Phi, psi and omega in degrees: 000137181301147182237133178281141184234138169264179188311304182294326178296320183297310180303312183295316181292321178298317179302314180297318182302314180292313186288333183268358178286127185267166182306132180085350179272166182267141172228123185236126179239123182236115183207122179297325180251144191225115170202081192284135179292156178304322178296320179291320176303315178298320178296319178292324176296320177296317178300318180298320180293330176282359181067035171290141177273100188263134171237126178236125177243126177226175185209200178074292185213138180292138183236088186303320182294315179295320181297318178298320179295314184288324182287350173289344177275114188292336181261017178250131174255129186245136180228153178233130175227109187305317187273010182297136172226347180288150176232117184209139182222131180200159165242203182275005180238327183215158187215138174246130166251125192209170175271352188275127173279167172277065179237130176303324180295316182300315182297324185265336191240317188283159166270121184234159175224159179197169177231131180255129172235150180244133184296326184284348178272128189301320182292337184262340192301319181297317179297313180304311183297317181294320179297314179298320178296320180292320177296321178298323176295315178301318182297316183294335179261013178257161176271126176281128177275102186292144174287145177294142179295157181300327179294317178294320181295318180293324179294321178295318178297320178295312181296325177298318179295318180295319177297321176298314182297316180296322177294322179295318179295319181295326184278350184285134176299146180273332181240142176228196184222145176295128184285352179257322182245346180082005179290141178297142182202176175295143177286121181203101183291344178274338176219074187274029179236148177290169185305315181299309185281340174292320179298321178294314180300324187293346180292312183256337179054048179264099188286351179260000183299129185294130179250186191244335189231149174286135183291334184270307184262347177077004183274148177303129181214143175273168175062033176249140176207180184295324179290328180231079189279353182253144171292166185300318182297317179289324179299317179293330186265356183286000000 
C-alpha cells in the first residue's frame, strides 16, 4: 500500500533506496535541480563500487562541475532535459514520487511531501510500472552527457602537469649565489657552488659540509650545505 512521506521521511527513504540497491540492479534518480549533498555523493560512489547501474536525469540549467563529478562514476549514466520538472527516485523494489529535488537546501530547509510505492505489493505495482514507463520516456527524450574519453582525460591530465611545470619554472630565480664564497652564479639547487668551489668540494664530496651563504638570497647563513643550499626563509618562500 502506498505510503505518505514527509521531508525527513523522503530523505531517509531515498538514502535506503540508494544503499539497498544490489550489484547489477538499476537505480534511477530524476530531479530538475541538482546540488547533491556530500553524504549522498558518498552513497552514489558506494553504489558505483557495487556496480549498480545508475541513471541520473536532471534539468533546468547545465552544471559542468556537477557533471564532471558524476561522470567520474563509471557505472552512472547522466542525462539532461531542460524542461524537466518531475522528481522521482527508484530502484527495482521501491519508488518515490515527491516534490523534493536533489538539493541539499531542499532536504534541510523546505517542507516537502512524497509518496512511496513498492513494486512487490499488488496495490502499488501498477503505479510503480506507470512511473517507470514515464521516466523511460523522459530519458529517451533527454540529452545524454557523454563521459570524456580516456584519451581526452589523459590529455587534460598531461596539460595540467605541463602547466604546473611551466609555472614552477617561471617562478624559479634566474640568478643564485655560491654557497661557499657568495659569488653570483646561475641558480641551480643541484649544484649551488661556483666552478672553483665545486671543484674543491668535488674532492671529498661531502654534501653535509657546512657552507656560508644561502644560494637564493646570497646572505650569510648558518646551517647551509650542498644538500640544503637555501636558508629557512627562502626554503619556505620558494
